N, C-alpha and C positions, 0 to 999 in steps of 0.2 A: 310692352316689348322692351327687352333689355337694350340699353345703350351699349355702344362698342367703343372700347378704348385700346389704343395701341401703345405698347411700351417698346422703345428702342433703346436697348442697353447692350453695349459691347460685351460686357461680362455677364454671365448667367450660369447657373448650374449646367453641367457638372463641374465647372470651374469653382474652386472653393476659396472664397475670400470674404472678409467681413463686408466689403463694398457691395456685394450682390444681395445682401440680406434685405435691404430696403425695397428694391424693386421686386424681389422674389415674394416678399410678404404681400405687397400690393397686388401682384398678379394672382396669388393664391386665394386672396380674401375679398377682393373687390366685388365678386359675384354676390356677396351678401347685400350689396347696395344696388342690385339690378343692373350690373354691368357685365358684359362679356369681354374678357381680356385676351389680347393677342400680343405676342412678343417677337421681336426680331433681335437676334443676337449673333455675334461673331464666334461664339463657342459651339463647336460641333456637339450634337446631342447623342447621348447613349441610347435613348429610346424615342420612338416616334411619338409626336404629340401634335395634333392638327392645329393647336393654338400657339405652337412655338416653331418659328422658322429659323434655320441656320443660314446666315448670309456671310460667306467668307470675306475676310478683309485681305485680299491678295492682290490688289491693284496698286502699284507703287505710284503715289502722287508726287509731283515735282516738289511740293512744299515739305515732303517728309525728310528731305536733306537738311532742312533748317529747323523744323519743329518736330521734336521727338514725342509724338502723341499718336497712338495707334489708330485713333479715330479718323485721321486724315486719309489713310489707305482703305478706309471702309466706305467712303462717300459714294464712289461711282457704283458699286454693287448695291448699295442701299437705294439709290435712285432707280436702278433697274428693277429691284424688288418692289418698290413702291408703285412703279408704273403698272403693275399687275392689278392694282386696286382701283375701284371707281372713286370719283371725287367725294362722294358722300359715304364712303365705306366706314368712316370712324367719326364719332362725336368729339373725341379728344385724342391727341397724340402727345405722349410724354417722351422726350429725349433725355436720358439720364447720363450724367458724366461725373467722374472721368473714366476713361479718357473723354476729351471734350471736343476735338476738332470735327467730329461728325455732326456737331450742332450747326455746322454750316448748311446742313440739310434744311434748316428752318425756312429759308427763302423758297426752296423748291416746294416744300409742303404748303406754305402760305399761298403760293401761286396756283397750286393744283388740287388742293383739298379744302373742303368747307369746315374741317375740324378746328377746334381750339388747339393752338400750338403752345405746349408747356415745356419749359426747360427746367431740369432738376440738377442743381449744382450740389453734389455731395461734398465737395471741397472747393476752395478757391482755384480758379484757373489763372487769372491775372493776379500778380503780386503775392503768390504763395511763397512764404519764406522757406518752406521745405525744398523748393525747387532750386534755390540759390541762383536764380536767373540774373543775368546782367541787366542794366538799365535798358539797353537796346532790346533785349529779348522780352522784357516786360512790356515795353511799348508795342512790340509786335503782337504780343498776346492781348493787350488792351484793344488794339485795332480789330483783331478777329473776334474778341468777345463782343465788341460793339456791333459787329455784323451778325453774330448769333442773336443778340437781344433785339435787334431792329424788327425782326419778324415774329417775335414771341408775344403771344397774348398774355401769358402768365409766366412768372418765374418763381421757382421754389428753391430754397436753400436750407441749411441745417442750423444756422445760428446768426446772431446779430453781426458778428464780425465778418462773416461771409457776405451777409446782406450789404454791409458797408462798402464792400469791394465791387458790388454788382449794381450798376445804375439802371434801374427800370421802374416805371411808374406803378407797376402791378406786381410787387414781389412779396412773397410770404415765407414764413419760417415753419418748417415741419422738422422737428428734432428726429434723430434716429431714436431707437428705443429697444426694449427687450421684447422678445416674442412670447406673448402670454400663452399662445397655443402650446408651444413646447413646454413651457413651465407647468401648465395644467396637466399635460400628458405624463409628466414624470414626478408630480408632486408627492405621490405615495412613496417614492424612492428617496426623496430629499430628507436628509437627516441633519438637524442642527445639533452639533456636538456641544454639550454644556461645558462652560468654562470650569476649570478646577485649579485651585491654587497649587496643586501638586503637579500639574501637567504643563508642558510648554504651550505657548500660544501659537497657533498656526496662522501664518499670514501668506496669502496666495496672490498670484498674478496670472492673468491669461492674455493671450494674443501677442502681437508683435511689439517689441521694444525697439525704438529707433536706434540705428547703429551708432549714431553720434551721441547717444545719452551715456554719460559717464557713470557706470555702475559701482565703481570702487567705494564711494562713500556709503552706499547702502550696505554693501557686504561688510565693510569695516564696522558699521554700526551694529549689524547683526552679531558680529563676533564679540562685540563689547556688551551686547544685551542678550545674554544666553537664554533668556526666557522664551525666545522666538525661534520657530522653525519656518523656513521659507520654502514654498512649493510653487512650481511654475509649469504651465503648459503653453506651448507655442513653439515657433520655429527658431527662436534665438537659442544660443548655447553659450553660457557664461563659463567657458572652459577654465579660466583662471581661478574660478571659485567652485569647481565641480564637486568638491567635498563639503560645501556649505549649504547645499540646497538639493531638493528633489526635482528632477526634470521629467515631466510626464509626456513630453513630445506633443504632437498635434492630435486632437481628438474632435469628435463631432460636437455640435452646439449643445445637444442634450447632455453629453458627458461633461462638457465644460460647466454647465449649470450644476450638475451633481458635484463636481470638483469644488466649485465655489461654496456650495451649501455646507460642505464639511470643513469649512475654514472659519476661524474666529474673526479674521479681518482680511481685507483685500487692499492691494496697493496698485497705484497707477504711476508710471514714470512719464513725465511730460516735458517737452522742450520749453514750455512756457509761452508759446506763441498764442496770441489772443484768439485765433480762429480754432484752435485745437479743442475738439470735444469728442474724445475717444468713445467709440461705441460700447466698449466694455464697462464704462461707468454705469450704463443703464442696466446691465446684468447684475452689477453689484447692488444697485438700488432696488432691483426687483426682489432680491433676496434679503433686503434689509440688513446688509452687512456694515460693520464699521469700516470706513474707507480712509486710507492714507494716500494723499496725493503728494508726490515728490516732484518738484518743479525746478527747472533751470531758470525760470523767471521769478516774478514776484508772487508769493502766495496770495490766494484769494483774489485773483484777477482773471480776466478773460472769460471765454465761453464756459469753461469748466466750472468756474465760480458761479456764473449765472444759473447753471443747471442745479448746483448743489447747495446754494446759499441758504435755503430753508430746510435742508436735511440735517437732522440733529446728530448724526453719527459720522461726521466728517472731520478730518484733521489734515493740515497742510504742513509741509516742510520744504525749506530750501534744500537744494542738492549739495549739502555739506554734512559732515559727520555730526557736528554739534546739533544742528537743527533736526536732523533725522532722529538722533538719539532721544532728544526731548519729546518729539512727536510719538516715538515708540512707547515711551513711558505713559503718555496720555492715552494711547490706544490700549495699553495694558490695564489701566485703571478705569477704563470707560465701561459703563453699563449700557448695553444697547437699548435704544428706544425704538419700538416697533411703530411704523407709520404706514399709511396707505400710499403706495407708489404707483397706482394705476395710471396716473398722468404721464408716466414715462414709458408706457406700453406702446407697441407698434399699432395696436388697435386705435389708441387715441390719435396717433399720427394719421392713420387712414381716414378717420372721421374728419380730420382737418382737410385732407385732400379732397374728399367728397364735397365739402362745403365750398372749397376754393374753385373746383371745377364747375360747380353749380351756380356760381355768382353771375 
């Protein structure tokens, strides 16, 4: 008899963001391990699915005036929805964040259900440098995070830096990864264009670039290194340099993989915070691409370095013209080394999840 698992995730398709990929993959593939999955989401569904329930987040919580986190307004309706289930309805319940404040539901779940309560932190909640919170706000977040964790049997997060910020006796790391199912479905369409000394080198980027990342140095370096063409798909628009690159807009995940496959190299722009481990790095690894990481921090540090330190096709640069230009020359002269990157697949992450739940 299949075990039952409940995923509580504020965001879920048809909402389109990189943050939903993790829970979506688990939901779609956990049946392979004799689990039946159910999802509660705050996103209205386009099509009816008996295993996906839309629970609106429309009850204004008093704390929403102080904490800007959509999860806080979802709590009361989640409790109403959960009251419809029997205490033994699920073997495991996974609450995914962010947003995070609906993790306060963990006490209610612990009091009313026999299931293992699992919290999945896709990013830091407390002390996330990207939020630029004051010391007082960080202490408030730490207070609530402690309340989340008190009733959790298991905690999951994405890297060691996030793990350091979450104090729990039973915490595990499951990296994000690339979707091997999508890769398999389009592999006949993937074309690796051969390098030619007569052709420019195509360097590509996909996904969001943080608005506070200074792109001037990169484009200045491209102008000085005319062997490179830059192509980008995503929601950013570098209007100041619109004549220096190709912008493909937003596309599906499968189209993004095709886009990457036709590139000689790929680039990531990172703020350099230790916890940052961009999901796109796994897509670049999946396709065995030469990767350039441009950072506002110190090269070869943090979670991004932990992921890529054994990958032979990686180069780093500080976010200044000199460092980027030197790295571009290394990229230009590099001969790709093909390696097995299955460890970075979402399938590998799901296998870890099954082991963790079964402990």
